[in-house]
N, C-alpha and C positions, 0 to 999 in steps of 0.2 A: 309190622305191627297191622298191616292190610295184607301183607307178601303170605302166599298157602303154598308150600312145596307139594300138595297136593295136585296129580295133573290134570285132574275130571275139574279140580274147582277152579282151575288155575286159567282151565281152556274155554269154560263155559261152554257155550252153544255151540262155539267156532273149534276149530282143532288144530292145532299147533305139529309142526313136523316133530317128531319124538326125540330127535336129536337137537333141536331147537330147546327143548324144556330141558333137556340137560343142560343145554350152557347156562342157560336162565337160572339154571338152580346154584344158590351162592353155595360156598363151601361151610362146611361145620366147624364153629369156634371154640377152639381149645377150650376144655375145661383149665388148662393152666397158663393160660394166654391174661398174661397181667395189663387190664386198660393202661394206655398210655394218655395221663389225662395233659398232656403237656402238648400232645399232638389231636386232642380234640376239635374240631372245625370251628369252634366260638372261641376256644383257648388262642387260637393260631391265627385267628381275625380274617378267616377266609370265607366262611359263612355264608355270605353275601355274593362272592364272584358265580359269574357265570359259569366258570369251569375250573377245572383244578387239574394241574398236571404231576403226578408223580412218576421221577425216571430214579431210576437206583438198579445198582447189580442186584443179580439173583440172591438170596440170602437174606436180605435185610428187609424180611417182612411186610411187603408191599401190601401181599393179599390180607395179609394179618389187620393189617391199618383199616386197607377197604370195609373188612370185616367190622371193624368197630365202627365205621365212622356210617355204615347202612344201618346199625342196630341204633346208633345217637337219633338217627335221621328220622326213623319209623318211630322211635321215641315222641318227637315232635310232631307226629302226624303224618309226614311225609309217604310218600308211596314210593319204594327204592326198586330199581329195576335192575338186575345183576346179569353182564354178560360176559362169558368168557371169552376174547378172539379166538378164530384160528383163521385160517388160509381162505378159506372160502366165504369170509363176511363181507357183506357190500353194504349199502346204503338201504335194500331190500330188507333185509334180515335183521338188518338195526332196528328197520320202523315194526318189522311184525314182530319184534319182542318187546320194543316196547308198549305196542300196541294190543300183543297178547296180556302183558299185565293189567295194566288198565282196563283191559273188559274184566277180567276176571276179578276185579277192584270192584266195578259194579256192579258184577253178577253177585258179588256176595253183597253189597249192600242193596238189592234188589230192584236193580236200574236195571235199563237196556242200553246198551252202547252197541257203536256201529263202528267202532276203532278196526276191527277187522273185516269188517263186509266190504266197508268203506275202500281197503286195501285190493280186492279181488278185480281180476284186468288192467293193474296198474302194470307196468313196464319200468317205469322210470322211476328209479327209487328216489332220488330229487325230488319229484311231483309227491311221492308217498310220504316224505319228510315234510313236506311244507303241508301237506295234509295231516297230520300226524302234531306238528307242534302247533297248528290252528287250533287241533281240539284239544289241544293241553292249555291253552291258553287260556280257554274258558271253563275249566277245572275248579274247585273250591279247596284244593288241598296243592300244595308242592310236587314237585315229580323230580326225581334222582337218578341219573341214568348213569349205573357203573360200570365200564368196560375195563376189563384187564386180560394184563399179556397182549397189550396191544402189537408188540413186537412181532406174533404171532403171522399177523398180518402180511398178504401175500400181494403186491403189487400194491396202487395207492386208491383203489377202490373202498377201503374202509377211511381210509385217510381224508378221504372225499367228503365221505359222509358224516364225519366226526367233525372235519371244517365248518361242513354246513349248521349239523345242530349247534357247535358255538356260535359260531356268528349270527345265527337268527334266534338264540334261544329265547323264549320268553321271561317274565318276568317271575313266575313259578315254575321254573325248569331248570335243573343246574346238572351238570354233565362234570364226570371224575373219568380220567383217564390215567393209567399206571400203562408203564412199559419199561423194559430193560434198558440197561443204561447202554450206547453202543450203538443203538438205534437211532436209524435215520429217519424223523418221523415228514413227511410232507403234508405239513400242516400247517399254512404260516400262521393263523391264528395264537397258537401257543405261543408263540414271541410276543405277543402283546401283550403286556403288564397289567393295563386296563382291565383287561377280562378273566384272565385266567392268573390263577395263583400256581407256582410253582414250588414242588416241593422234591428235595435232591437226597440224596446218600445222606449229606451231612447231619440233615432234618432227622432221618430215621436212625441214624445210629444211637443206641443206647447213651443217657446220659450216666454219670457215679451214681446218682440217686436212683435210675430205673434199675440199675444194674442190681445195688441192694436190695430193692425189692422183688426183683425175681428171684434172685437168689434165698429171701428169706422166704416167697412163696413156694420152694422146692426143699427146701432144708430147713426152715424157721431157726432154732437158736444153733444149730448145729454148727453151721458155717458164723465166725463173726462176722464184725462188720470189717475188722479188719481184712479178713481172707476173704471176703465179697471186693474190698477194694484191690487186691492183688489179679483177683480174676478180671477185673475193670481193665487193671493195664494190661493182663494180656491178652484178653480179646479186644482191644481196644475200641470196647461199644461197638463191635460187630455182633448183629443179632446173631446169625447161623452161627457165629462162633464161640458166642455164649451156650447155645443149644447145644453146642460139641462136648463143651465143658460140663455141662448139666448131666450130661450122660454117660460122661467117664466118672463124674462124681457120686454117681447113683450106683456105680457097681462095685466102688471099694467102701472097704469096714472102715476105714480110718479117714476119712475126711480129710483131716487136715494135713495128712501125710499127701493124700492126692493133690491138694493141691501145692503143695510144695512141689510135687512131680510132673506140674502138668507139663506136657511136649506134644507136640507134631508128629514126634520122630518114633512113637510108638504108641501102641495100645488104639482102642477106638478112634480117637482122631485120624491116625495115619491112615488105620482101615476104611474111614470115610472118604480120604483124601483119594487113596487108591481106587473105590470101587466110587466113586463119584466124581471122579476127574479124571484122574490117566487114563483108568480103562474105557471113559466113555470120549478121549479126546481121540482123533487120527494122529496116525504117529507123528508129523511133521508139526502141528499142533503140539500136539507132547512134549518134541524135542526142542521147539521154540521157547517154548514156556519155561521150561528146566534150564535156560539159558541164560534166559532173562531177569531169572531170579535172583542172578547175583546184584542186578542194581539196585540199590536203596532207592532213586526216582528213575521210570522209564519214561523216556521221551521218543516218539514216531522217528527223528531223528539222529538219535543214538541208536536206535535199534538201526536202522537204517546203514549206519557208519560202519558197526560191527557186524553184523550179518549182512551184509550185499549181494549174498546169493539167496536170501527172505524174499518175496513179498512180503515186507514185513506192514505195510498199511492195513492189507488184506487179514494177516493172522493176527495181528492188532483187533482188527473189529470183529472179529467172529470171537478172540479169547475175551472179551470183554462184554460181549453179546452173551456169551455160551457158557461161561463161566461164572464164579462167584467169588473171585480171589482178587478183584481190584478194583482201586479206589480212583476215582477222578476231580478234581476240584471243576465246578462250571465255568466254562469259559476258558478252561486251560488245556493244553495238549498231555502237560506233565499228569503221570499216575504213580499210583503206589500201590502193593500189594500187601492184602494183610499180614499183620506179622505171622499168626499161626499157620498161613497156606507158605508162606516164602520159609518159614522153617522147617515143612513139608518140601519143598521144592529143593531147596540146597542139600538134603542127603543126599539128591537125584543129581544135582549140580558135582557134588565132592565124587562122584563115580566117574564124572567124565576124567577123560585122560591129563595130565598135569598137561600137557603141551598146550592143549586144547585150552585149556581154563586158563592160560600162562595171555595167549594172543588174545582171549576175549577181553581179560581184562589191560594190557597194554591197549589196545586199539579202543577200549574205554577211556581208558586216561587220556590219548593225546586230543579225543571230542571234549572232552571234560574240560580240559587245560587251553583247549580252544576257543571255547565258550566261557571262560573266565570262571568257571566253578570248579574252584581248585581246591575244596574239601573233600569233592567226591574223586577229583582225580588224583590226588594224594593218597585215598583209600587203594587205588585201583593200580598206582606206583606199587605200593607195596605188597599186592595179590602176586602181580608182575613180577616179582623179583628185585625192580628197579628203586633200590634203597634210598640212593643220595637221590635221586628224580622229586622219592615221594617225602625226603624232609624238603627239598627245595620248595616244592608247592607249601608245607605246611607253613614253612615262615611268612608263606605271602598268605597267610588265611585266620591262623588261628585268634591272633588279637582280635579281629570281629567276630570269631567264633563266641568269644569268651566276652567280648562287649554284649552280643544278643544276649548272652545269659546261660548258654550253653559250657558249663563249667565242668561237666564231664566227659565231654567230647575233648577238650583241652587235656585235661589230666591225662585221657588214654593216649594223648600222641607224648607228652611229657615223660609218661613211665615206660613208655615203647621205646624212646631213644636212648641211645647207649650213654653215659656220664659225658662222654668225650665230645660226641656229636653236639650235645645241648650247649658245653660251654666253648665251641666252635662256633653256634649259630648264634650271634648278636639278636637277628632280628628275633629268637624265639623267646629272649629271655624277661621281656617285659610281660608276655601273655602269661608264661609259664609264673613266674613270681605273683602273680593276680590269681591268679586261681588258686594258687596254692596257700596261700596267703588269707584265701575265705573259705577254708576248707580242714582249716586246722593242721596243717603241715608246715607248723610255722619253721622247722628248722630248716627245710629246703628253701623255704621263702627265700629265709634269711641269704643261704647262700649264693643264692642269683642275686638279692638285692646286692651282696659284695660283690659282684662279677659287673655288676650297673657299674655302681660307683667307683671300682677300682678302673674299669677301661674306657667310661662317658662321663667321669667326675667333671669334666671340662666342661660339658655342655649343659646349661643353668636347668633347661626345660626337663631332660634327663635324670637330673640329680634328686630333682624336684619330685619327678615323679615315684622317684626311688622311696624318695620320703613319705607319700601318700601312702604306697605298698605297704611301706614299714606302720605307718601309723592303725592300715586297718587291719593287718597281721595283728597286733596287738589290742585292736579291739574286738577281735573273734575270740581271742585268746583270752579275754573278761584281763587285760591287763592297763588299768585305765593311767596309771602315772605311767607306765610307757607309752600310753601313745601321746600323752600331752607332752613329754618329753621330744617325742618326736615332731609332732607338728608344731609347739609353740613358736621355735623362732622364725618361723613363716609366718606366721601373725603378727609377729612384730614385722618384720623385714619383707614387703611385698612380695609375691612370687611371681616368674619371670611370667613374661606375655602367656598365654595357654592356647591353647585351642579347645574347640566346643568341649570335646569330650571327657578332657582334664580339667578344665571350669567345673564342670559339670561334677565329678569326682571328688573334687575338692572343697563344693558344696555340700556334698555331701558329709563329709569328714568335718565340716565345719559344723553341720546338725549332730554329729554325734559327740562333738565335745563339746555343744551347748546342752545337750543331752545328759553327757556325765555330769556337768557342772549345775545341774539339775535347774537350769534356765529352759523350760520345757515349751516355753511359746516363742519365743526365739529359733529354738531348735526344730519345732512344726514349720513354721516361717519358711523356714530355711530349704527342708526339706520340701515344703510346697512349692519353692519355685524350681526346683528340679525335674519336678513330678509334672509341672507344667512344661516344662521347654523342651521337652521331645521333640525331636524335628520329624520324627514317622508318624505314621498310623504304627507301627508296632513298638511293644515294649521292649526295653531294652534293660541292662543288669543296674546303669546307675536309676533310671527311671522307678524302674520295678524298687530297687533297695527305698527310694523316696517316699513311694508310699509307702512301703511297709512301715515307715519310720513316721508318718504321720498319724498311722492306726496307732502306732506305738504310744504316741502323745496323747491319745485322746484316751487312751485306756489308762495310762499311766494317771493321767488327771481325775479318772472315775466320769469322763463323759461316753458311756456307754452308747448313747443313745446317736452320737457322733461318730464314734469308730466304727459300728454297725452300718453304718450308712455308708462312710466313707468305704472300709473294707468289700463290702459284699461288690461293690461295682468294681474296686480295686481287682480285684482277685478272679472275677469272671474275667476279666481284660488280661490280669498275667496269665492265667491256665492257656487261655486263647490262643496267645503268641508265645509262649514258654511252652507249655506244659505243666500236667498237674502236678509232678513231682520234681518240679525245677524249685533249685533251691530257694528261690524271692517267693513264689507260691507258696512253698511250705511253709517259711517262715510267717509269710500274711494270713498263711490257715490258724497257727499257732496263735495270734492276737486278736483274731476272730471268734476262733472255738473258745477261747479264755473271755471272749466279752458276752458272746451268748450265753456261754454258763452262767457268768455272773446276772444276765439279763433273765433271768429262770428256765431257759433251751436244757434239754437234756441231749434226744436222740440226734439233734442236730447237729452242734458241736461235737461228738462223737463220730459222725461221718464225716466231718469236715476234717477231722484230726485223720482217718483212721489212713495205714498204709503212708502215711507220713515220717513217722519219728525218726524212722533213721536215716534219712535224709538231713532233719531238722540235726540230730546230732552230729553230723558228720559236718554240716555246713550252715549251721543258724549262729545267731549270734548269741551271747546268754544268755540275754531276756527270753529269746524266743523258745530255747530250751527248756527254762525254768516254765515257762509261761505252759508250753505241751505236757511237760510231766506234770505238774499241778492240776490241767485240766482233768488229764487220764487220769488222776489220781483220784481226784472228786467225781466224777461222772461213774467211776467205779465203785466209790463208799454208795453214793445215789443209786446205784442197781444193786447194793446188797453183796458185791465182791470186797470186803475190807482186805482180804487176802493176794489178791491182784492190786487193790490200792496200793499197799505196803511193799510189793513189788515192782512198783513204779518208782517207787520213792526210793527202796532202796539203791534202784539202777543209778536213779539222779545222784545221787550220794558217790557210789563208786565211780560214776564218772566223773564229779567234780575231783577225788581224789585221785583218779587216774593222770588226769592234765593240770594237776595243780589249781583248779578252779573252786576255790572256795566260796565262793558265792553258791554254788550248785550243792555242796554239801550242808551248807545252811537252812540254805531255802526247803532242802529234804527234810533235813532233820526237824523246823520249824513245825513242816505240815505233820510230822508224823507225834511232834508233841501234842499238837491241836486236836488231829485224830483220835488218841488217847487219853486228852482229858477230856472231849465228849465222851466216853465212855467208861470214865475211872476208874484209870489203872495205874494207882500212887506211885507204885513203883517201878515199872515202867516209864512212865512219866519223868521220874528221878532219874532211872539211869540215861536215858536220852536227854535229858537237862546237863547231864553231867558231861557229857560229849561234845554239845553245842556249846559249853564254857569253856571247852579246851580244845576246841577249832576257833573259837571268837578271843582267844588271847594266846595263840600258838602263831608261827612264825610267820604263816603263808597270811597272814591275819592282820597280826598286831602291827604301826605305825605305818599304817597305809591311809592316810587322811582322804584319799579318792571313795574310798569303798567305806570309811570309819561310819557317816551317818545310814547309811544302809544297813551295817552291820548290827551298831544299837537298836535300830527299829526293831529288826525279825527277832533278835536276843531277848531283849525286853518284853515285846511283845507275849513270845513264848514263855517265860517266866510270868508273865500277869498270866497266861492261860493257866499255869500250875498253881499259881496262887489262889485265881476262884475255887479251882477244884479241891483246894484245902481248905477251902473259906476264910484262908489268908486276907482280907479285905484289904487293910493298911498296905499292906504288902504291894499285892496287885496293885494299889493307886498309884505306888511309887513309882512301878515299874509303868504302867502307863503313861504317867508323865512325862517321864524321860520320853519314851517311846512317841508320844504323841509333838513333843515338839523336833523329832527328826521327819516325822510326817509330813506336818507344816512346811519345814524346809525343802525338804526334796517336791513337794506339792503333791501327792499322793494322795488323790480323791477318797479312793476307795479304801484305802487303810485306814484314813483321818476320820471318816465315818465309824469306821467298824470300831478303833480304840477309842472314840467319843460315846460307842455305845458300853463298851466295856467297862468304862470309868464312870459312868452312870449306876450302872448294877452294883461296881464296887463302893461307890459312895452313899450307893443306898444303905448299902448294909452297913458301912464301915461307921456312917457320921448320921442316918438317919435325916439329914437335910433334901431338902427338894429339890431334884431332878429333870423336873420335867421341862426345862427349859434344855436341856441335855437332848432326852429324846425327841422334842416338836424340831429340834435344827437335825438332828438327823434325819428325820425323817421326811423334813422338806426338800433335804438335799438327796438324798436317797430317792425320792419321791420322782427330782426335778431330772437324776443322770438315769434313772432305771436299775436302779442297785438293788434289786431283788432277792439274790440272795444274802447280801450283808444285811437286810432288814431280817430275814427269816431264820438265818442258819449262824448267827453269832452267838448267840446266848439264850436259854430260854424264859431266863428273867426280863433280858433285854425285848422280847417279843411280847412279853407279859406287860411289861410299859410302853413299849409302843404301841399296844392296841390302844391301850385306857386314854393315850393322848390323841390317837386316831378318832377317840370316839369326840371330839371339842373341834375337828375341822371337817372338811367336805370330802375327804380321803378315807378308807377304812383299810388297815390291816388286812384285815379279812378278805378285800378286792383282790387282794394282792396272794392269797391264798387259794382265790377259787380261781383266778386266772391263771395258775399254774397248772388246772386241770386238763389244758390241753400242752404238751409236754415238749411235741412238736415246735413250738414257736415260740421265742423270746415275749416275755410280758410288755403287750402293746400300750405305746404314749396315750391311747384311747380311752377315753372314759371303760372302766371297767365294769362286768355285767355286775348287778349283788346277786344275783341267782345264779346257781350251778345249774346246766340240764341237766334236766335225770337220765338221759338216756346216758350222757356221760359217766356219770354216777355210778349206774349199771355194769356199764364197759370197765371200770376198775382204775378208767384214764386217770380219774380225781384222785383216787389211794395211792396210786402209784407216783403223784407228783407230788401231793400234801404232806407224807410219812414217806421216811424211808423204808427199806423193809425190814430193819429191824424194828422196828417202832409197831409195823403191820404187823407182825411176829406177835409182839407183847401182847399188842392190843386185841389181836385173836384169843389169848390165852386172859386176859380181864374178863372178855365177852362172855368165858367159861368158868367166872366166880374165879380164879386161881389168886393166891397170895402173893404178894411179894418173891418172898421165899421160894414159895412153890414152883415161881415161872425160872428165879435162879438157878433152881433146881434141873425147871427142866430143859432150858436150854444150856445148860453146865457155863452160866456165866455168875459174876458176880452179883451180890442183894446191891450194892452201889451202883453198877450200872443199870440195872434194871431199875431202880432208885430216878436217875439221871435220866432215862428215858422216857418213862410213866410222867415223871414232869414236862418235859417236850412234848408228848400226848396234849397234857391237859393245854399247854401252852397252844397248841398250833390247833385244837378243836375246840379254844375258850371254855372249856371245863373246868368245872370248882371242884368234882370229886369225880368216883374211881365212876358210881355207876350214872353221872352226867355225862364223860367222856364216851362211856359204851352205848350212850342213849345218842348223842351226837353222830356218833360213829355210824347207827342205824339209820338217822334220818338223812345222813350225806351219801348212804350208801356204801360206805368202807367197810364195813362188815356185815357179812351177809346176814338178813332178816331173820335167817333160821336157825344162825348161831346163836348158841345156849348160853 
């Protein structure tokens, strides 16, 4: 704000050293730099601290963040002094840099300053700083000093100056310091959390949402959210890694193919590491870096044990300071390499002789085993060709790995073991059976369960755990009858005395049993007990599944606000402890995305689900699979991508058929019927209805009382949608009456409201009776729980009825429509605005949320005075489809005719006012 890059202006009547002028010139802010709101000073709550210390490896965007902070400080009226540190800096140079900037500010404002003149003849840097701070304290504005690249300082001269500034900073002065990791700064004040805020590499790593924003800024809609999610997983939030990936994608003609082929072993990413890492390192550093790349986790003692000929402490310190490839948890000696960098370095490791590679892994296995790090020790035993040792180490750790939720790692070991080896090693049976049971590998799980029962059947505890595994396998396989058959005997007969882990698993199973019996409150109570009983700070599979179950129970009952509140916190915790693509995190994401969609969200649920569907398919319970597919299909329809939506639903149907899981088939067909009835496609609906009826009466569904209410509900509701489309009102009422009984029996809150609205429409047309009570109750229930989509998208006639009823209350359906103008967030439970912000209208956000893409397209043609037949011809759709959409437009815009609808659209900014 007050800073100027003009040398003559900045120096005023005093002359600064030209080199100092260059050092105090801040770097130019990139045009493609995405501001990181999460890291703003106010958002992080550190703007009031006298000092901020940013320390991270190269490549984490420290300087970019400092430029963002500089701009925000200037925006609030502060004078910002920038200093890029070097080996010559000391207290006097720091004082002259700050004083020179403040002198230029005084000159710009027409005042006089003694900032520089007061430094003449002073030899003591500390005395100069004292004088400087005294003058700053009398200024009527804030002063922020940013010192970048402090690791370049030589000796402790600059450290002493920074410590003095931090220790004696007046109320209107703030110091921001950045340095690379691995640099030891002799500034004791930095450790004082009361005066210094610390920012580390973990804070600077890109979050999932930030990666999506960066990719969108560079590529727009050329890269889907799913593709951006894949890139985030590959780069692990590493800013430099993302920058390298973006540079690679920019040169590709087929961006989607390039995303699938991203690798550090070829192309621009490989070239970067060769030119900026290998070629710039001394031979000893390069060789050492290549050799330690084989370690998943790096520790100085491990390196010292394996590479006794190296000065490990010196090499690690230099590498951490001078290269961008390491990550270290604050306060820990353990480090790891970024995935892209390690992928590149492993190609160089593979070029070492087989004997050297074997020796490295052999020594590593010995050290890791001695320190009880059996998982890593087992991997290195395999690499060293010591298979028996590797399997023995795996026996000692795989159960714990699986219990912590790392299912994929256990399965890698199971797939690696010869069949005879697995049968011989009984300690592996339980871990293997559990992980196979929850990943749709029921046949393999049952075979190992048979091993346990036949060999350890005399042990009551082992036999009971085998029963739990069998029950869980049935639950994941959508076989509720087999699930109940497995667990029922133990409900009557008390299980043996259980250890803490097995007891928590048992309670999870009892929660699932209650859920399948539609005792939702009881299920939630059981799951809540497990979720709260976790014995450590870290999440594990049992507590994570229980937290997922609690959220699912809230969603089932239609308590969307409660589901959102619970799942946001649970998902954040699970991702931190287990990773974003852990099966538990992915199942939670499916429930949260479905919840946010029902509450009016669009982009956020899409982002939450991206790059997770494959994990949910492979290791999710049936409810999570259905919720994920349905949410993705509805999001696609909302985005105007109906073919994509039908593709999702077809995939779910095929998956259900392949796995003999008829509920997936039924769910997909019912959603397709609903979609086609909204578009008035009677022949397509009739074909799908016949297919649905065949499945519901087929051998995989008939005579299955455990799923009969669920099947009846979905079948009858689908047939009701067909009847409503054909205006067969009496038949629709019959189907809906049957569906309502099932929804009430099962405690399905959202479905009950939807069916109630459809019944009101059918009764209104068939009997002409007063159905205002049905509309009023539906409105009340939906409002309390946040059922935005249910109110607005069930049926256009229902929307009209709800709008009329809402006129009699303090709540307006129009408010929901207006609130959807902010599609990034679900509709809040706070009082909704009565007026839509004009800027939002002009931006098109309102139109995107209020109307579907097809409705917007038809509305535009209506504004051009085209008839329904002309619109049908222009869009190559049926006249009935156009009529359906026009009716929806009338309801959503509260319009009585076409002219009124177009006028309302102009008023709301949905249609350009220049449209003819």
